[in-house]
C-alpha positions as CSV (number, residue, x, y, z in Angstrom):
1,M,-19.0,-4.3,-7.0
2,K,-17.7,-4.9,-10.5
3,P,-14.5,-6.9,-10.9
4,E,-12.7,-4.0,-12.4
5,E,-13.5,-1.8,-9.4
6,I,-12.3,-4.5,-7.0
7,I,-9.0,-4.5,-8.7
8,Q,-8.7,-0.7,-9.0
9,R,-9.6,-0.1,-5.3
10,R,-7.1,-2.7,-4.1
11,V,-4.3,-1.4,-6.3
12,A,-4.9,2.1,-5.0
13,R,-4.1,0.9,-1.5
14,E,-0.6,0.0,-2.7
15,L,0.3,3.5,-3.8
16,K,2.0,5.6,-1.2
17,P,1.5,9.3,-0.6
18,N,4.0,11.6,-2.4
19,S,4.9,9.0,-4.9
20,L,5.2,9.1,-8.7
21,V,3.2,6.3,-10.4
22,N,2.6,5.3,-14.0
23,L,-0.8,3.9,-14.9
24,G,-0.9,1.6,-18.0
25,I,-3.7,1.9,-20.5
26,G,-7.0,0.2,-20.0
27,L,-8.1,-1.1,-16.5
28,P,-5.1,0.5,-14.6
29,T,-6.2,4.0,-15.5
30,G,-9.2,3.7,-13.3
31,V,-7.0,3.4,-10.2
32,A,-6.8,7.2,-10.1
33,K,-10.5,7.4,-9.1
34,F,-9.8,5.7,-5.8
35,I,-6.9,7.7,-4.5
36,D,-7.6,10.3,-1.8
37,E,-7.1,13.8,-3.3
38,H,-4.9,14.8,-0.4
39,A,-2.5,11.9,-0.8
40,N,-0.4,13.7,-3.4
41,V,0.1,10.7,-5.6
42,L,1.3,12.0,-9.0
43,F,0.3,9.9,-12.0
44,E,2.6,9.9,-15.0
45,S,1.7,8.8,-18.5
46,E,4.5,7.9,-21.0
47,N,3.0,10.2,-23.7
48,G,4.1,13.1,-21.6
49,I,1.8,14.1,-18.6
50,V,2.9,14.3,-15.0
51,G,-0.2,15.0,-12.8
52,L,-2.6,12.8,-14.7
53,A,-6.1,12.6,-13.1
54,A,-9.2,10.5,-13.6
55,K,-11.4,10.7,-16.7
56,P,-13.3,14.0,-16.7
57,P,-17.1,14.1,-16.3
58,E,-19.2,13.5,-19.5
59,G,-19.0,16.5,-21.8
60,M,-15.8,17.9,-20.2
61,D,-13.4,15.9,-22.4
62,D,-10.4,17.7,-23.9
63,P,-9.2,15.9,-27.1
64,D,-5.7,17.4,-26.5
65,L,-5.4,15.8,-23.0
66,T,-5.1,12.1,-23.3
67,D,-3.4,9.1,-21.7
68,A,-0.9,6.9,-23.6
69,G,-3.8,4.8,-25.0
70,G,-5.6,7.9,-26.4
71,G,-8.3,8.0,-23.7
72,T,-9.3,11.5,-22.5
73,V,-8.2,12.3,-19.0
74,S,-8.0,15.3,-16.7
75,A,-5.0,16.8,-14.8
76,V,-4.4,18.0,-11.3
77,P,-3.5,21.6,-10.5
78,G,0.2,22.1,-11.2
79,A,0.4,19.2,-13.7
80,A,3.1,19.4,-16.3
81,T,3.4,18.3,-19.9
82,I,6.7,17.0,-21.1
83,D,8.0,15.5,-24.4
84,S,8.3,11.8,-24.9
85,A,12.1,11.7,-24.5
86,Y,11.8,13.4,-21.0
87,S,9.0,11.0,-20.1
88,F,11.1,8.0,-20.9
89,G,14.1,9.5,-19.1
90,L,12.0,9.5,-16.0
91,I,11.0,5.8,-16.6
92,R,14.4,4.5,-17.6
93,G,16.2,6.6,-15.0
94,G,14.4,4.8,-12.2
95,H,12.4,7.8,-11.0
96,L,9.0,6.0,-10.9
97,D,8.0,4.7,-7.5
98,A,5.6,2.2,-9.1
99,T,3.9,1.3,-12.4
100,V,0.5,-0.4,-12.7
101,L,0.1,-2.6,-15.8
102,G,-2.3,-5.0,-17.3
103,A,-1.2,-8.5,-18.3
104,L,-2.0,-11.4,-20.6
105,E,-0.1,-13.9,-18.5
106,V,2.0,-14.0,-15.3
107,D,3.9,-17.2,-14.5
108,E,5.2,-18.9,-11.3
109,N,8.5,-17.0,-11.6
110,G,6.6,-13.7,-11.5
111,L,7.4,-13.0,-15.2
112,L,5.0,-10.9,-17.2
113,A,3.7,-11.2,-20.8
114,N,1.6,-8.3,-21.8
115,W,2.7,-6.7,-25.1
116,V,1.8,-9.0,-28.0
117,V,-0.2,-12.0,-29.0
118,P,1.6,-13.9,-31.8
119,G,-0.3,-13.6,-35.1
120,K,-2.3,-10.5,-34.1
121,M,-1.4,-7.0,-35.3
122,V,-0.3,-4.6,-32.6
123,P,0.5,-0.9,-33.1
124,G,3.8,-1.3,-31.3
125,M,5.4,-2.6,-28.1
126,G,4.7,0.7,-26.3
127,G,6.5,1.5,-23.0
128,A,5.8,-1.7,-21.1
129,M,9.3,-3.1,-21.4
130,D,10.8,0.2,-20.1
131,L,8.3,0.4,-17.3
132,V,8.8,-3.1,-16.0
133,T,12.5,-2.7,-16.1
134,G,12.7,0.9,-14.7
135,A,10.0,1.3,-12.0
136,R,10.8,0.5,-8.4
137,R,7.6,-1.6,-8.0
138,V,5.6,-3.3,-10.8
139,I,2.0,-4.1,-9.9
140,V,-0.1,-6.1,-12.3
141,A,-3.8,-5.3,-12.4
142,M,-5.9,-7.8,-14.3
143,N,-8.8,-10.1,-14.3
144,H,-7.9,-13.5,-12.9
145,T,-9.1,-15.4,-16.0
146,A,-9.8,-14.6,-19.7
147,K,-12.8,-16.4,-21.2
148,G,-12.6,-18.9,-18.4
149,A,-8.9,-19.7,-18.9
150,P,-6.3,-18.9,-16.2
151,K,-4.0,-16.0,-16.7
152,I,-1.7,-17.0,-13.9
153,V,0.2,-19.9,-15.4
154,P,3.2,-22.3,-14.7
155,K,5.1,-20.7,-17.5
156,C,4.3,-17.9,-19.9
157,T,3.5,-19.1,-23.4
158,L,3.5,-15.5,-24.9
159,P,6.6,-13.4,-25.4
160,L,7.9,-12.0,-22.1
161,T,7.8,-8.3,-21.5
162,S,10.9,-8.4,-19.2
163,I,13.1,-10.9,-17.4
164,R,12.6,-8.9,-14.2
165,R,10.1,-10.4,-11.6
166,I,7.1,-8.2,-10.9
167,S,6.2,-7.1,-7.4
168,L,2.5,-7.9,-7.0
169,I,-0.5,-9.3,-8.8
170,V,-4.0,-7.9,-8.0
171,T,-7.0,-9.6,-9.6
172,D,-10.7,-9.6,-9.1
173,L,-10.2,-12.8,-7.0
174,A,-6.9,-12.3,-5.1
175,V,-3.7,-10.6,-4.2
176,I,-0.7,-12.7,-5.0
177,E,3.0,-11.9,-4.3
178,P,5.8,-13.4,-6.4
179,T,8.7,-14.4,-4.2
180,D,11.9,-16.5,-4.4
181,D,9.9,-19.5,-3.3
182,G,7.0,-19.0,-5.7
183,L,3.6,-17.3,-5.8
184,V,2.2,-16.6,-2.4
185,L,-1.6,-16.0,-1.9
186,R,-1.8,-12.9,0.3
187,E,-5.5,-11.9,0.2
188,R,-8.9,-13.0,-1.1
189,A,-11.5,-10.8,-2.7
190,P,-14.7,-10.3,-0.6
191,G,-16.8,-13.5,-0.6
192,V,-14.2,-15.5,-2.6
193,T,-12.8,-18.8,-1.2
194,I,-9.3,-20.1,-1.4
195,E,-10.8,-23.1,-3.4
196,Q,-12.2,-20.7,-6.0
197,I,-8.8,-19.0,-6.4
198,V,-7.0,-22.3,-6.8
199,A,-9.5,-23.5,-9.3
200,A,-9.0,-20.4,-11.4
201,T,-5.2,-20.6,-11.3
202,S,-3.1,-23.1,-13.2
203,A,0.2,-22.0,-11.5
204,K,1.1,-23.5,-8.1
205,L,0.2,-21.2,-5.2
206,I,1.8,-21.1,-1.8
207,I,-1.1,-20.7,0.7
208,P,-0.4,-19.4,4.2
209,D,-2.5,-20.5,7.2
210,D,-4.3,-17.1,7.2
211,V,-5.5,-15.5,4.0
212,P,-7.5,-12.4,4.9
213,E,-10.1,-10.6,2.7
214,M,-9.0,-7.5,0.8
215,D,-9.5,-4.0,2.2
216,L,-11.2,-2.0,-0.5
217,G,-11.5,1.3,1.2
218,V,-10.3,4.5,-0.6
219,A,-6.5,4.8,-0.2
220,A,-5.6,7.7,2.1
């Protein structure tokens, strides 16, 4: 199983039936593929779609139906299109049950950096700051390392997205929960050892006596 699929499948299991969830651009958008169609999870995109669905089959793309990153998507029956102001009203008003975002870094305090790398041009800060502040749960979905370097670090070196602690980190190696006491290792990816996770993490981890493997079945 590819690392991205491990992350997407595990994140899907965090999303509750009848919830409204924002999927960030990139890797998080693939989470929609692993939600049971009867679970009634509604995906929202800050560019103005409520009822976002997975990328359509090849040849069925509609250039007028895209996610916030410009990637073509599909929509569930009954989906709605709204303007950007209404979309951010949902986000800032605390109406999202969860948001799933990528990250450049997460630190021991559960703080997230994901919007800019100093010295590199970016199109804008997007909606990440609003999402991290406004959603009830913030789930980070990312690869555990980048070019061999840990992305879970003692302290973020990049500009923070928010001063609010995120709810959960899901990587291709582990599920880690930020708490008042620090980062707690909750689960391991199939076939991955605790030693491998520790070696790929520069932040300190709290390791319980029992760290089970992830359940990667399709979320019901």
